[in-house]
C-alpha positions as semicolon CSV with decimal commas, in nm:
position;residue;x (nm);y (nm);z (nm)
1;M;11,053;12,743;13,490
2;Y;10,880;12,989;13,257
3;E;10,971;13,312;13,083
4;T;10,901;13,633;13,274
5;V;10,619;13,808;13,091
6;D;10,325;14,029;13,181
7;N;10,115;13,766;13,364
8;R;10,166;13,723;13,738
9;A;10,345;13,417;13,871
10;N;10,108;13,345;14,161
11;T;9,786;13,209;14,003
12;R;9,575;12,972;14,211
13;I;9,541;12,644;14,020
14;T;9,300;12,387;14,163
15;L;9,375;12,021;14,093
16;P;9,225;11,691;14,218
17;A;9,403;11,546;14,524
18;E;9,514;11,236;14,329
19;T;9,674;11,453;14,061
20;R;9,856;11,667;14,318
21;Q;9,995;11,346;14,467
22;K;10,117;11,231;14,124
23;F;10,298;11,561;14,066
24;R;10,468;11,531;14,406
25;E;10,555;11,167;14,347
26;L;10,755;11,255;14,038
27;A;10,925;11,550;14,213
28;A;11,037;11,319;14,495
29;A;11,197;11,082;14,243
30;V;11,412;11,353;14,084
31;E;11,764;11,415;14,214
32;A;11,855;11,693;13,969
33;R;11,692;11,874;13,677
34;S;11,782;12,121;13,407
35;L;11,542;12,409;13,484
36;M;11,449;12,461;13,118
37;I;11,278;12,796;13,056
38;W;10,952;12,758;12,866
39;G;10,774;13,030;12,672
40;E;10,472;13,065;12,442
41;H;10,545;13,055;12,071
42;C;10,365;13,020;11,737
43;S;10,426;12,740;11,489
44;E;10,349;12,983;11,202
45;C;10,552;13,280;11,322
46;A;10,693;13,504;11,047
47;F;10,817;13,780;11,278
48;P;10,776;14,073;11,236
49;T;10,554;14,059;10,925
50;C;10,287;13,843;11,086
51;Y;10,234;14,099;11,363
52;A;10,076;14,323;11,102
53;S;9,913;14,059;10,881
54;C;9,799;13,777;11,111
55;A;9,438;13,791;11,232
56;F;9,538;13,596;11,544
57;Y;9,803;13,842;11,664
58;T;9,733;13,952;12,022
59;P;10,010;14,169;12,171
60;R;10,164;14,109;12,511
61;R;10,313;14,392;12,712
62;D;10,649;14,329;12,545
63;G;10,493;14,342;12,197
64;H;10,531;13,970;12,124
65;C;10,224;13,764;12,037
66;R;10,012;13,605;12,310
67;R;9,973;13,250;12,177
68;F;9,792;13,104;12,479
69;A;9,461;13,265;12,563
70;D;9,579;13,384;12,908
71;G;9,951;13,334;12,865
72;I;10,123;13,077;13,087
73;E;9,953;13,107;13,425
74;Q;10,194;12,995;13,696
75;G;10,108;12,832;14,026
76;K;10,228;12,566;14,269
77;T;10,126;12,243;14,435
78;G;10,365;12,169;14,719
79;N;10,712;12,231;14,577
80;V;10,602;12,160;14,219
81;A;10,576;12,458;13,983
82;L;10,267;12,449;13,758
83;G;10,195;12,617;13,428
84;R;9,836;12,638;13,303
85;V;9,777;12,710;12,934
86;R;9,469;12,738;12,716
87;F;9,564;12,679;12,354
88;R;9,492;12,912;12,072
89;R;9,549;12,819;11,709
90;W;9,916;12,742;11,627
91;A;10,026;12,779;11,990
92;K;10,319;12,578;12,120
93;L;10,554;12,566;12,418
94;E;10,920;12,620;12,338
95;G;11,230;12,583;12,552
96;A;11,602;12,574;12,481
97;G;11,912;12,379;12,577
98;P;12,191;12,299;12,639
99;V;12,115;12,067;12,929
100;R;12,260;12,187;13,261
101;L;12,151;12,005;13,575
102;F;12,077;12,171;13,909
103;S;12,036;11,982;14,234
104;H;11,682;11,948;14,363
105;K;11,746;12,195;14,648
106;N;11,914;12,449;14,416
107;A;11,633;12,417;14,161
108;L;11,367;12,492;14,424
109;A;11,559;12,798;14,544
110;R;11,596;12,931;14,189
111;E;11,227;12,879;14,116
112;W;11,135;13,071;14,434
113;L;11,368;13,355;14,338
114;D;11,225;13,362;13,987
115;R;10,868;13,395;14,118
116;V;10,969;13,685;14,342
117;V;11,172;13,874;14,082
118;S;10,920;13,811;13,803
119;S;10,636;13,939;14,018
120;L;10,831;14,255;14,102
121;I;10,918;14,321;13,737
122;V;10,561;14,272;13,618
123;S;10,394;14,460;13,902
124;F;10,625;14,750;13,981
125;S;10,808;14,848;13,661
126;P;10,790;15,232;13,666
127;S;10,785;15,259;13,284
128;Q;10,745;15,053;12,968
129;T;11,114;15,102;12,889
130;F;11,217;14,975;13,232
131;Y;10,988;14,674;13,193
132;F;11,134;14,585;12,854
133;R;11,491;14,601;12,983
134;A;11,425;14,430;13,315
135;H;11,227;14,133;13,184
136;R;11,473;14,079;12,895
137;Y;11,774;14,090;13,129
138;W;11,613;13,855;13,381
139;N;11,518;13,600;13,115
140;Q;11,873;13,607;12,979
141;L;12,020;13,568;13,327
142;K;11,800;13,266;13,399
143;A;11,919;13,102;13,077
144;T;12,292;13,153;13,143
145;T;12,333;13,038;13,504
146;V;12,593;12,770;13,577
147;A;12,479;12,418;13,665
148;S;12,528;12,298;14,021
149;A;12,494;11,923;13,964
150;P;12,680;11,814;13,648
151;G;12,682;11,447;13,558
152;R;12,445;11,184;13,425
153;V;12,117;11,283;13,259
154;D;11,855;11,006;13,260
155;A;11,552;11,131;13,071
156;F;11,332;11,408;12,946
157;V;11,010;11,408;13,148
158;A;10,678;11,583;13,085
159;E;10,374;11,558;13,309
160;A;10,038;11,725;13,263
161;W;9,676;11,724;13,375
162;L;9,383;11,745;13,132
163;A;9,049;11,812;13,298
164;S;8,814;11,640;13,053
165;G;8,721;11,595;12,690
166;P;8,879;11,396;12,406
167;P;9,253;11,326;12,402
168;V;9,494;11,597;12,288
169;P;9,771;11,452;12,066
170;L;10,104;11,634;12,087
171;T;10,453;11,616;11,946
172;V;10,772;11,694;12,133
173;T;11,052;11,795;11,897
174;F;11,423;11,841;11,973
175;L;11,632;12,013;11,709
176;P;11,965;12,198;11,701
177;D;11,907;12,572;11,698
178;G;11,966;12,704;11,347
179;K;12,071;12,365;11,203
180;E;11,895;12,123;10,973
181;Q;12,021;11,786;11,093
182;G;11,974;11,595;11,414
183;L;11,596;11,617;11,456
184;F;11,439;11,394;11,719
185;Q;11,062;11,385;11,753
186;S;10,812;11,176;11,944
187;R;10,436;11,178;11,954
188;F;10,233;11,142;12,272
189;E;9,877;11,197;12,385
190;L;9,718;11,369;12,681
191;R;9,407;11,199;12,813
192;A;9,161;11,322;13,074
193;G;9,334;11,313;13,414
194;Y;9,702;11,286;13,501
195;N;9,959;11,207;13,230
196;R;10,330;11,135;13,264
197;F;10,573;11,073;12,977
198;V;10,937;10,969;13,001
199;L;11,180;10,985;12,707
200;P;11,514;10,814;12,780
201;C;11,796;11,061;12,726
202;A;12,005;10,807;12,535
203;E;11,747;10,796;12,257
204;I;11,745;11,174;12,221
205;S;12,122;11,218;12,241
206;A;12,166;10,964;11,962
207;H;12,031;11,231;11,726
208;L;12,166;11,561;11,862
209;D;12,427;11,692;12,102
210;L;12,253;11,794;12,426
211;S;12,558;11,988;12,540
212;E;12,508;12,234;12,251
213;R;12,225;12,481;12,204
214;F;11,901;12,324;12,083
215;L;11,527;12,392;12,086
216;V;11,249;12,183;12,237
217;Q;10,896;12,237;12,107
218;I;10,573;12,089;12,243
219;E;10,291;12,137;11,997
220;P;9,939;11,996;11,946
221;I;9,872;11,790;11,636
222;G;9,571;11,947;11,471
223;D;9,347;12,211;11,622
224;A;9,354;12,218;12,004
225;A;9,207;12,567;12,034
226;G;9,033;12,615;12,367
227;R;9,181;12,307;12,535
228;E;9,321;12,377;12,882
229;V;9,622;12,186;13,015
230;V;9,811;12,216;13,343
231;F;10,178;12,120;13,307
232;G;10,392;12,014;13,600
233;L;10,753;11,912;13,551
234;I;10,879;11,949;13,191
235;D;11,253;11,900;13,211
236;F;11,562;11,687;13,167
237;V;11,619;11,498;13,491
238;R;11,846;11,264;13,683
239;F;11,646;11,025;13,896
240;V;11,717;10,933;14,256
241;A;11,892;10,594;14,260
242;G;11,633;10,320;14,214
243;A;11,345;10,556;14,135
244;G;11,388;10,584;13,759
245;A;11,263;10,238;13,673
246;T;10,947;10,288;13,879
247;I;10,872;10,622;13,717
248;E;10,934;10,486;13,368
249;D;10,716;10,180;13,425
250;R;10,427;10,410;13,514
251;G;10,454;10,651;13,228
252;Q;10,699;10,577;12,951
253;I;10,601;10,629;12,588
254;E;10,767;10,485;12,284
255;A;11,012;10,734;12,135
256;K;11,069;10,735;11,762
257;A;11,285;10,951;11,544
258;P;11,211;11,005;11,176
259;G;11,430;10,769;10,983
260;A;11,460;10,520;11,270
261;R;11,189;10,297;11,131
262;T;11,150;9,931;11,069
263;A;11,333;9,834;10,753
264;K;11,100;9,787;10,457
265;R;11,132;9,703;10,094
266;A;11,256;10,000;9,894
267;R;10,996;10,139;9,655
268;T;11,016;10,392;9,379
269;A;10,830;10,718;9,429
270;K;10,506;10,806;9,255
271;C;10,450;11,154;9,397
272;V;10,671;11,434;9,528
273;V;10,508;11,690;9,757
274;W;10,693;12,022;9,772
275;D;10,703;12,290;10,038
276;L;10,717;12,643;9,892
277;D;10,904;12,895;10,112
278;D;11,282;12,845;10,101
279;T;11,230;12,514;9,920
280;L;11,066;12,551;9,579
281;W;11,154;12,919;9,586
282;H;11,396;13,134;9,786
283;G;11,228;13,366;10,034
284;T;10,914;13,366;10,247
285;L;10,601;13,475;10,062
286;A;10,438;13,634;10,370
287;E;10,748;13,845;10,435
288;V;10,870;13,958;10,093
289;G;10,564;13,920;9,873
290;R;10,560;13,761;9,529
291;E;10,800;14,020;9,386
292;G;11,065;13,935;9,645
293;L;11,069;13,561;9,569
294;M;11,324;13,387;9,349
295;L;11,254;13,045;9,202
296;N;11,505;12,782;9,314
297;P;11,676;12,683;8,984
298;S;11,772;12,338;9,112
299;A;11,415;12,274;9,224
300;L;11,275;12,395;8,889
301;A;11,502;12,162;8,692
302;T;11,402;11,876;8,920
303;V;11,030;11,951;8,881
304;I;11,058;11,947;8,501
305;E;11,256;11,622;8,489
306;L;11,035;11,442;8,742
307;D;10,735;11,540;8,532
308;R;10,903;11,392;8,223
309;R;10,960;11,068;8,414
310;G;10,595;11,050;8,510
311;I;10,642;11,131;8,881
312;L;10,335;11,321;9,000
313;Q;10,392;11,637;9,203
314;S;10,194;11,849;9,446
315;I;10,229;12,117;9,712
316;A;10,191;12,116;10,092
317;S;10,254;12,467;10,218
318;K;10,149;12,682;10,512
319;N;10,064;12,996;10,323
320;D;9,777;13,207;10,201
321;P;9,627;12,989;9,921
322;D;9,540;13,270;9,678
323;A;9,879;13,439;9,712
324;A;10,072;13,112;9,681
325;L;9,880;12,993;9,375
326;A;9,924;13,335;9,215
327;A;10,300;13,310;9,272
328;L;10,311;12,963;9,114
329;Q;10,115;13,098;8,818
330;A;10,350;13,395;8,785
331;F;10,649;13,162;8,775
332;G;10,473;12,955;8,505
333;I;10,477;12,629;8,703
334;R;10,125;12,607;8,846
335;D;10,021;12,326;8,610
336;Y;10,295;12,092;8,732
337;F;10,120;12,043;9,068
338;L;9,807;11,834;9,122
339;F;9,564;11,900;9,407
340;P;9,790;12,148;9,594
341;Q;9,714;12,172;9,968
342;I;9,790;12,526;10,080
343;G;9,662;12,654;10,414
344;W;9,734;12,630;10,783
345;S;9,659;12,268;10,871
346;P;9,939;12,020;10,955
347;K;10,125;11,918;10,642
348;S;10,060;11,552;10,717
349;A;9,687;11,623;10,672
350;G;9,756;11,790;10,338
351;I;9,963;11,495;10,214
352;R;9,691;11,254;10,320
353;Q;9,440;11,459;10,118
354;I;9,665;11,450;9,812
355;A;9,704;11,072;9,841
356;E;9,327;11,025;9,858
357;K;9,265;11,245;9,555
358;L;9,537;11,075;9,349
359;D;9,434;10,732;9,482
360;I;9,793;10,613;9,534
361;G;9,965;10,476;9,842
362;L;10,136;10,700;10,096
363;D;10,444;10,478;10,087
364;T;10,512;10,607;9,735
365;F;10,523;10,971;9,851
366;V;10,830;11,189;9,902
367;F;10,794;11,513;10,098
368;I;11,054;11,793;10,068
369;D;11,067;12,077;10,321
370;D;11,335;12,310;10,458
371;Q;11,192;12,299;10,812
372;A;11,304;12,012;11,034
373;F;10,988;12,043;11,240
374;E;10,761;11,998;10,936
375;R;10,958;11,694;10,820
376;G;10,937;11,555;11,171
377;E;10,561;11,609;11,193
378;V;10,506;11,430;10,863
379;G;10,754;11,154;10,950
380;E;10,587;11,089;11,283
381;T;10,226;11,109;11,162
382;L;10,279;10,939;10,824
383;P;10,580;10,708;10,870
384;E;10,522;10,560;10,523
385;V;10,618;10,891;10,362
386;T;10,984;10,964;10,286
387;A;11,063;11,313;10,423
388;L;11,372;11,487;10,284
389;P;11,536;11,826;10,352
390;H;11,562;12,091;10,082
391;T;11,938;12,036;10,078
392;D;11,872;11,701;9,903
393;I;11,712;11,867;9,598
394;P;12,033;11,869;9,384
395;N;12,066;11,490;9,432
396;L;11,704;11,385;9,387
397;L;11,726;11,287;9,022
398;T;12,004;11,036;9,090
399;S;11,821;10,881;9,387
400;P;11,693;10,522;9,350
401;L;11,354;10,662;9,454
402;F;11,321;10,813;9,108
403;D;11,488;10,541;8,901
404;V;11,179;10,472;8,691
405;P;11,140;10,397;8,321
406;A;11,048;10,699;8,109
407;T;10,780;10,608;7,854
408;A;10,529;10,795;7,640
409;E;10,269;10,735;7,916
410;S;10,513;10,869;8,178
411;A;10,554;11,202;8,002
412;K;10,179;11,260;7,992
413;R;10,086;11,112;8,332
414;R;10,022;11,454;8,484
415;T;9,800;11,546;8,190
416;L;9,603;11,225;8,238
417;Y;9,531;11,321;8,598
418;Q;9,435;11,672;8,497
419;I;9,192;11,524;8,244
420;E;9,056;11,305;8,523
421;E;8,997;11,619;8,730
422;R;8,782;11,751;8,444
423;R;8,592;11,422;8,427
424;Q;8,516;11,439;8,798
425;A;8,415;11,804;8,774
426;T;8,186;11,728;8,478
427;F;8,015;11,445;8,664
428;A;7,980;11,653;8,981
429;S;7,799;11,923;8,784
430;S;7,580;11,680;8,588
431;D;7,229;11,580;8,685
432;T;7,256;11,210;8,612
433;D;7,354;10,877;8,771
434;Y;7,707;10,745;8,743
435;A;7,637;10,463;8,496
436;T;7,457;10,701;8,259
437;F;7,745;10,947;8,290
438;L;7,997;10,671;8,203
439;R;7,800;10,577;7,893
440;G;7,807;10,941;7,790
441;C;8,184;10,943;7,829
442;R;8,209;10,697;7,535
443;I;8,487;10,492;7,692
444;R;8,672;10,273;7,444
445;L;8,886;9,975;7,550
446;E;9,136;9,835;7,301
447;I;9,271;9,487;7,376
448;S;9,586;9,388;7,191
449;D;9,869;9,138;7,211
450;L;10,187;9,244;7,387
451;S;10,429;9,376;7,124
452;V;10,789;9,496;7,108
453;A;10,669;9,855;7,091
454;H;10,511;9,825;7,434
455;V;10,773;9,628;7,628
456;E;10,886;9,934;7,825
457;R;10,530;10,032;7,915
458;A;10,448;9,674;8,021
459;Y;10,758;9,673;8,239
460;E;10,659;10,008;8,391
461;L;10,308;9,878;8,464
462;S;10,439;9,573;8,645
463;Q;10,682;9,779;8,853
464;R;10,442;10,059;8,947
465;T;10,105;9,883;8,982
466;N;10,041;9,778;9,339
467;Q;9,677;9,816;9,440
468;L;9,525;9,645;9,135
469;N;9,793;9,377;9,089
470;V;9,628;9,041;9,157
471;S;9,950;8,839;9,187
472;G;10,184;9,116;9,299
473;T;10,423;9,010;9,022
474;K;10,703;9,250;8,927
475;Y;10,820;9,140;8,583
476;S;11,172;9,221;8,465
477;R;11,226;9,340;8,109
478;N;11,352;8,991;8,020
479;D;11,035;8,841;8,167
480;I;10,825;9,075;7,954
481;E;11,015;8,983;7,637
482;A;10,978;8,612;7,717
483;L;10,599;8,651;7,717
484;M;10,618;8,731;7,343
485;D;10,789;8,399;7,262
486;P;10,547;8,199;7,039
487;S;10,648;7,878;7,221
488;S;10,552;8,018;7,560
489;R;10,244;7,874;7,727
490;H;10,148;8,225;7,835
491;Q;9,974;8,493;7,633
492;A;9,999;8,858;7,740
493;Y;9,738;9,120;7,656
494;L;9,758;9,497;7,688
495;L;9,461;9,719;7,771
496;R;9,440;10,070;7,629
497;C;9,162;10,322;7,707
498;E;9,032;10,653;7,582
499;D;8,711;10,852;7,613
500;R;8,566;11,184;7,500
501;F;8,782;11,370;7,749
502;G;9,115;11,224;7,634
503;D;9,347;10,924;7,611
504;Y;9,428;10,716;7,920
505;G;9,704;10,530;7,735
506;V;9,799;10,171;7,814
507;V;9,635;10,105;8,150
508;G;9,663;9,731;8,207
509;M;9,816;9,395;8,129
510;C;9,679;9,044;8,162
511;V;9,884;8,724;8,137
512;V;9,681;8,408;8,063
513;D;9,801;8,046;8,081
514;R;9,717;7,910;7,734
515;Q;9,704;7,552;7,859
516;A;9,436;7,627;8,116
517;A;9,160;7,880;8,167
518;R;9,372;8,060;8,423
519;V;9,481;8,423;8,461
520;Q;9,837;8,414;8,591
521;S;9,864;8,788;8,633
522;F;9,636;9,088;8,598
523;M;9,731;9,448;8,670
524;M;9,548;9,770;8,593
525;S;9,596;10,138;8,664
526;C;9,374;10,289;8,932
527;R;9,291;10,569;8,686
528;V;9,029;10,351;8,515
529;Q;8,906;10,157;8,817
530;R;8,529;10,177;8,874
531;K;8,474;10,296;8,517
532;R;8,348;9,948;8,414
533;V;8,671;9,874;8,226
534;E;8,733;9,564;8,440
535;Q;8,376;9,441;8,370
536;S;8,423;9,476;7,996
537;F;8,764;9,309;7,991
538;F;8,667;9,005;8,198
539;A;8,345;8,967;7,999
540;W;8,554;8,970;7,679
541;L;8,799;8,717;7,828
542;A;8,517;8,486;7,937
543;K;8,384;8,477;7,578
544;Q;8,727;8,371;7,447
545;L;8,756;8,096;7,707
546;Q;8,403;7,965;7,650
547;A;8,500;7,859;7,300
548;V;8,708;7,580;7,453
549;H;8,573;7,547;7,807
550;A;8,199;7,586;7,768
551;G;8,037;7,537;8,105
552;G;8,369;7,570;8,284
553;T;8,523;7,837;8,504
554;V;8,792;8,100;8,475
555;E;9,055;8,100;8,747
556;V;9,265;8,393;8,866
557;S;9,588;8,329;9,061
558;Y;9,609;8,546;9,371
559;R;9,900;8,629;9,601
560;R;9,839;8,873;9,882
561;T;10,074;9,168;9,921
562;D;10,067;9,450;10,173
563;R;9,897;9,675;9,918
564;N;9,668;9,479;9,684
565;Q;9,349;9,452;9,888
566;A;9,177;9,673;9,630
567;V;9,204;9,401;9,367
568;V;9,031;9,156;9,603
569;K;8,733;9,388;9,629
570;M;8,731;9,433;9,253
571;L;8,719;9,058;9,185
572;E;8,451;9,003;9,447
573;Q;8,238;9,274;9,285
574;L;8,285;9,094;8,952
575;G;8,135;8,778;9,105
576;F;8,454;8,579;9,171
577;T;8,470;8,339;9,466
578;Y;8,793;8,297;9,661
579;R;8,946;7,958;9,741
580;P;9,247;7,992;9,976
581;E;9,546;7,761;9,942
582;S;9,757;7,915;10,220
583;D;9,762;8,233;10,427
584;A;9,868;8,450;10,134
585;I;9,798;8,243;9,820
586;G;9,472;8,130;9,664
587;T;9,253;8,124;9,355
588;F;8,954;8,330;9,251
589;T;8,704;8,140;9,033
590;R;8,397;8,238;8,834
591;P;8,166;8,043;8,600
592;L;8,233;8,141;8,241
593;E;7,867;8,144;8,140
594;V;7,743;8,383;8,411
595;P;7,703;8,734;8,265
596;I;7,889;9,029;8,415
597;A;7,671;9,330;8,493
598;D;7,741;9,656;8,307
599;D;7,982;9,485;8,068
600;D;7,840;9,693;7,782
601;V;7,914;10,036;7,931
602;V;8,260;10,034;7,772
603;E;8,308;9,969;7,401
604;V;8,558;9,684;7,346
605;V;8,778;9,679;7,037
606;D;8,951;9,342;6,985
607;L;9,293;9,393;6,822
608;T;9,436;9,054;6,921
609;T;9,572;8,808;6,670
610;M;9,583;8,499;6,891
611;R;9,324;8,357;7,132
612;P;9,460;8,228;7,464
613;L;9,341;7,869;7,433
614;E;9,359;7,804;7,062
615;I;9,715;7,667;7,078
616;A;9,622;7,435;7,363
617;R;9,329;7,302;7,158
618;N;9,548;7,245;6,854
């Protein structure tokens, strides 16, 4: 059933014969249904401010915004009520609970009555005032009628027909009205032709009480503007005995709720992405303007401390970019946020963009938003990301997610990325090739022995480095200290970089077996990858090893992790050959005497006091 609005409820909708049969097949399998009332809504609604400021506002007869191009055009096929919609930007269907079941016969009678009354209200209202009152009263009456068939509820069902074109991905979200907890969301996809999706009620009710008021929202993922969809039954149902299994076999989708994911190894966070309205600040920018906003003091304290710990931060907000950035500047916090994504795209797309620009894994991201829908969209689209409500802000700093060592490099990590932005901007505006640009950067690599002064940074590197960690080793502080023992067979080196733009700090560590020409562990920050630092270091290492193993090879121990494929590509580009020993373990080898291309782009400064193989030779 649909809201009574200014479009007539008797549109002729033509469907293929096979599709009409599918709609009727589902109707015949339903014993009772909830008669949810669906209306057109906007995912970006900031009523009433947006009615004056939004370029997409198109008024209906009742003054509300027309979010589908022609509203919800209602028709029938047999006894099945149809609703045809053509999406505009940000359009979504929205209905409300609680779930109250009506028998099949009662539901058909109520739908017939609704079509008659709605048509009369729309067509024969003698005045605008009468129309407003009549359509509002009728919509309220439809939503408050008493169920005629209480009892078991089997599933939420949605069926639809898409004429042609690429698939339209959608989310269906269930959330308590006005509450923050209990979100359930699933993603599904409409393909050309008939589509039927069945969500078992038990999975939904595990997350929210269906006997209380709640909202259901069906919304495209991404831009579906112009796509036309004909919906049939969209409702909670009880199936006729024996029919449910058949229906589910033909159309069930996997239902997932954010948080109900496969258990995975806990990781510390590297980046926090903040929402703005009612999260980083109190108030909605589009409604109250910059002057009406108040910075959230708990959020501000958290931002400052996370920055000190070296946790990167950014923004994903649905707002006007210029106004939002101006507000951040006015509050004096703009510089804390790298690559902010402010606009009207899904927030998952913004977070993906941030991850690409920072070149760090999505599974190290934390997203904070006051809206359950936005957290659900991110959780469903990017399940690697940890999505948290704004109510968790006061407890963030004590969370294991942010239990990271605070070092000198941590405190300036944001600055290092901002310097990198300037490097990229300088290269983009230069009229030269990349290698020439790198030479002009005057990159300097200092190689030194691991020392007491750098134990904490070495520990931090081993804990945080994932993509360029050849063995995946996570050293404890005791392990790091043991590497400095003169009797140890292992020698640990630290790599430090700087260039004309600024100081990268300590960016890598290499652990070499002194009794063999073998690298036991190598890890390096992504910040210096592809800047020829790896070429210069391995060329330097090869020269040290040649003194004892002339004509030999250098070996690098490798253990595959779920995130270190980048280091494989790096070693292959350096000319290493892989020799597997099992599915996840192997050795990369390379002749010591073969030169490494571009090894002179970076200036190497040798500050070591002990060569890796001298003790073995003695």
